[in-house]
MARMARDO-356581 format. One record per residue (C-alpha): residue number from 1; x, y, z. Coordinates in Angstrom, 1 decimal, decimal comma, padded with zeros to 4 digits, always signed. Layout:
! MARMARDO-356581
{num = NUM X = X Y = Y Z = Z}
...
//
This chain:
! MARMARDO-356581
{num = 1 X = +118,7 Y = +090,0 Z = +086,5}
{num = 2 X = +118,5 Y = +086,5 Z = +088,2}
{num = 3 X = +119,3 Y = +088,6 Z = +091,4}
{num = 4 X = +116,5 Y = +091,2 Z = +090,6}
{num = 5 X = +114,0 Y = +088,6 Z = +090,3}
{num = 6 X = +115,1 Y = +086,5 Z = +093,3}
{num = 7 X = +114,7 Y = +090,0 Z = +095,3}
{num = 8 X = +111,5 Y = +090,5 Z = +094,0}
{num = 9 X = +110,2 Y = +087,1 Z = +094,3}
{num = 10 X = +111,3 Y = +087,0 Z = +098,0}
{num = 11 X = +110,1 Y = +090,5 Z = +098,8}
{num = 12 X = +107,4 Y = +090,9 Z = +101,3}
{num = 13 X = +104,9 Y = +092,6 Z = +099,0}
{num = 14 X = +105,0 Y = +089,5 Z = +096,7}
{num = 15 X = +104,5 Y = +086,9 Z = +099,1}
{num = 16 X = +101,6 Y = +088,8 Z = +100,9}
{num = 17 X = +099,9 Y = +089,3 Z = +097,9}
{num = 18 X = +100,2 Y = +085,4 Z = +097,1}
{num = 19 X = +098,7 Y = +084,8 Z = +100,7}
{num = 20 X = +096,0 Y = +086,9 Z = +099,9}
{num = 21 X = +095,3 Y = +085,3 Z = +096,7}
{num = 22 X = +094,9 Y = +082,0 Z = +098,2}
{num = 23 X = +093,1 Y = +083,2 Z = +101,3}
{num = 24 X = +090,7 Y = +085,0 Z = +098,7}
{num = 25 X = +090,1 Y = +081,4 Z = +097,1}
{num = 26 X = +089,4 Y = +079,6 Z = +099,9}
{num = 27 X = +087,0 Y = +082,4 Z = +101,4}
{num = 28 X = +085,1 Y = +082,5 Z = +098,2}
{num = 29 X = +084,6 Y = +078,8 Z = +098,3}
{num = 30 X = +083,1 Y = +079,3 Z = +101,5}
{num = 31 X = +080,9 Y = +082,0 Z = +100,7}
{num = 32 X = +080,0 Y = +080,3 Z = +097,6}
{num = 33 X = +079,0 Y = +077,0 Z = +099,6}
{num = 34 X = +076,9 Y = +079,2 Z = +102,0}
{num = 35 X = +075,3 Y = +081,2 Z = +099,2}
{num = 36 X = +074,4 Y = +077,9 Z = +097,2}
{num = 37 X = +073,4 Y = +075,6 Z = +100,0}
{num = 38 X = +072,1 Y = +077,8 Z = +102,9}
{num = 39 X = +071,1 Y = +081,3 Z = +101,4}
{num = 40 X = +069,7 Y = +080,4 Z = +097,9}
{num = 41 X = +067,3 Y = +077,8 Z = +099,3}
{num = 42 X = +065,8 Y = +080,5 Z = +101,6}
{num = 43 X = +065,4 Y = +082,8 Z = +099,0}
{num = 44 X = +063,7 Y = +079,6 Z = +096,7}
{num = 45 X = +061,6 Y = +079,4 Z = +099,6}
{num = 46 X = +060,4 Y = +083,1 Z = +099,9}
{num = 47 X = +059,9 Y = +083,3 Z = +096,4}
{num = 48 X = +057,3 Y = +080,4 Z = +096,3}
{num = 49 X = +060,1 Y = +077,7 Z = +095,1}
{num = 50 X = +060,9 Y = +079,8 Z = +092,0}
{num = 51 X = +063,9 Y = +078,6 Z = +090,4}
{num = 52 X = +065,4 Y = +081,6 Z = +088,8}
{num = 53 X = +067,8 Y = +079,2 Z = +086,7}
{num = 54 X = +065,1 Y = +078,2 Z = +084,4}
{num = 55 X = +063,6 Y = +081,6 Z = +083,7}
{num = 56 X = +064,7 Y = +082,3 Z = +080,1}
{num = 57 X = +063,0 Y = +083,8 Z = +076,7}
{num = 58 X = +063,8 Y = +081,7 Z = +073,7}
{num = 59 X = +064,2 Y = +084,0 Z = +070,7}
{num = 60 X = +063,1 Y = +081,4 Z = +068,3}
{num = 61 X = +059,3 Y = +081,9 Z = +069,8}
{num = 62 X = +059,0 Y = +078,3 Z = +070,7}
{num = 63 X = +058,2 Y = +077,0 Z = +074,4}
{num = 64 X = +060,6 Y = +074,9 Z = +076,0}
{num = 65 X = +060,5 Y = +073,2 Z = +079,3}
{num = 66 X = +063,9 Y = +074,1 Z = +080,5}
{num = 67 X = +066,9 Y = +076,3 Z = +079,6}
{num = 68 X = +068,9 Y = +073,3 Z = +078,6}
{num = 69 X = +066,1 Y = +072,1 Z = +076,4}
{num = 70 X = +066,1 Y = +075,5 Z = +074,8}
{num = 71 X = +069,8 Y = +075,6 Z = +074,1}
{num = 72 X = +070,0 Y = +072,1 Z = +073,1}
{num = 73 X = +067,3 Y = +073,5 Z = +070,4}
{num = 74 X = +070,2 Y = +075,6 Z = +069,2}
{num = 75 X = +068,3 Y = +079,0 Z = +069,1}
{num = 76 X = +069,4 Y = +081,9 Z = +070,8}
{num = 77 X = +068,1 Y = +082,3 Z = +074,4}
{num = 78 X = +068,0 Y = +085,2 Z = +076,8}
{num = 79 X = +068,8 Y = +083,7 Z = +080,2}
{num = 80 X = +067,4 Y = +086,4 Z = +082,4}
{num = 81 X = +067,1 Y = +084,0 Z = +085,4}
{num = 82 X = +070,8 Y = +083,3 Z = +085,6}
{num = 83 X = +071,3 Y = +086,9 Z = +085,9}
{num = 84 X = +068,8 Y = +087,4 Z = +088,5}
{num = 85 X = +070,5 Y = +084,6 Z = +090,4}
{num = 86 X = +074,0 Y = +086,5 Z = +090,0}
{num = 87 X = +072,4 Y = +089,6 Z = +091,5}
{num = 88 X = +071,0 Y = +087,8 Z = +094,4}
{num = 89 X = +074,4 Y = +085,8 Z = +094,9}
{num = 90 X = +076,2 Y = +089,5 Z = +094,7}
{num = 91 X = +073,8 Y = +091,0 Z = +097,5}
{num = 92 X = +074,3 Y = +087,9 Z = +099,6}
{num = 93 X = +078,1 Y = +087,8 Z = +099,3}
{num = 94 X = +078,0 Y = +091,6 Z = +099,7}
{num = 95 X = +076,1 Y = +091,2 Z = +102,9}
{num = 96 X = +078,5 Y = +088,6 Z = +104,4}
{num = 97 X = +081,6 Y = +090,5 Z = +103,4}
{num = 98 X = +080,3 Y = +093,5 Z = +105,0}
{num = 99 X = +079,8 Y = +091,3 Z = +108,3}
{num = 100 X = +083,0 Y = +089,7 Z = +108,0}
{num = 101 X = +085,0 Y = +092,9 Z = +107,7}
{num = 102 X = +082,8 Y = +094,5 Z = +110,5}
{num = 103 X = +083,8 Y = +091,6 Z = +112,8}
{num = 104 X = +087,4 Y = +091,8 Z = +111,7}
{num = 105 X = +087,6 Y = +095,8 Z = +112,4}
{num = 106 X = +086,2 Y = +095,2 Z = +116,1}
{num = 107 X = +089,0 Y = +092,7 Z = +116,8}
{num = 108 X = +091,6 Y = +095,2 Z = +115,6}
{num = 109 X = +093,3 Y = +097,4 Z = +118,5}
{num = 110 X = +092,2 Y = +101,0 Z = +118,5}
{num = 111 X = +094,9 Y = +103,5 Z = +118,4}
{num = 112 X = +094,9 Y = +105,8 Z = +121,1}
{num = 113 X = +095,7 Y = +109,4 Z = +120,1}
{num = 114 X = +099,5 Y = +110,4 Z = +120,8}
{num = 115 X = +099,6 Y = +112,4 Z = +123,7}
{num = 116 X = +099,9 Y = +116,1 Z = +123,0}
{num = 117 X = +103,8 Y = +117,6 Z = +123,3}
{num = 118 X = +104,2 Y = +119,9 Z = +126,2}
{num = 119 X = +103,5 Y = +123,1 Z = +125,1}
{num = 120 X = +106,7 Y = +125,1 Z = +125,1}
{num = 121 X = +106,9 Y = +128,9 Z = +126,0}
{num = 122 X = +105,4 Y = +131,3 Z = +124,0}
{num = 123 X = +107,2 Y = +133,9 Z = +121,9}
{num = 124 X = +106,3 Y = +136,9 Z = +124,2}
{num = 125 X = +107,8 Y = +134,6 Z = +127,3}
{num = 126 X = +110,7 Y = +133,7 Z = +125,2}
{num = 127 X = +111,4 Y = +137,2 Z = +124,5}
{num = 128 X = +110,9 Y = +138,4 Z = +128,5}
{num = 129 X = +113,4 Y = +135,4 Z = +129,3}
{num = 130 X = +116,0 Y = +137,0 Z = +127,1}
{num = 131 X = +115,4 Y = +140,4 Z = +128,2}
{num = 132 X = +115,7 Y = +139,5 Z = +131,7}
{num = 133 X = +119,1 Y = +137,6 Z = +130,9}
{num = 134 X = +120,4 Y = +140,7 Z = +129,0}
{num = 135 X = +119,6 Y = +142,8 Z = +132,4}
{num = 136 X = +121,7 Y = +140,6 Z = +134,3}
//
């Protein structure tokens, strides 16, 4: 059992998967930093400085200045602004990943189609050759 586990852990697929998970975490941090610190300020600017995180509906009917104040009051709160923020983040991250994958695909070597095998003699040609050999 220990031998099987050692073979499993040192197998190429597990190591490749581990590297992929680590790289995904690192790329996720970079993309999140880009979205939070570069892209979202532009979105805020073009929406008139709207802060989506403070868009909410307090279910108790009272008015609160911020989402945190509404949550501290203990009432149920529908935080639709955070949901809008998540959608905008998804679109931006999707666009960034599309650009990264498109650039990566351009760097990959294009596979040339395999040359066609030379065409062999047709059935009729083979039969003709056999006939000629039998005549001799």
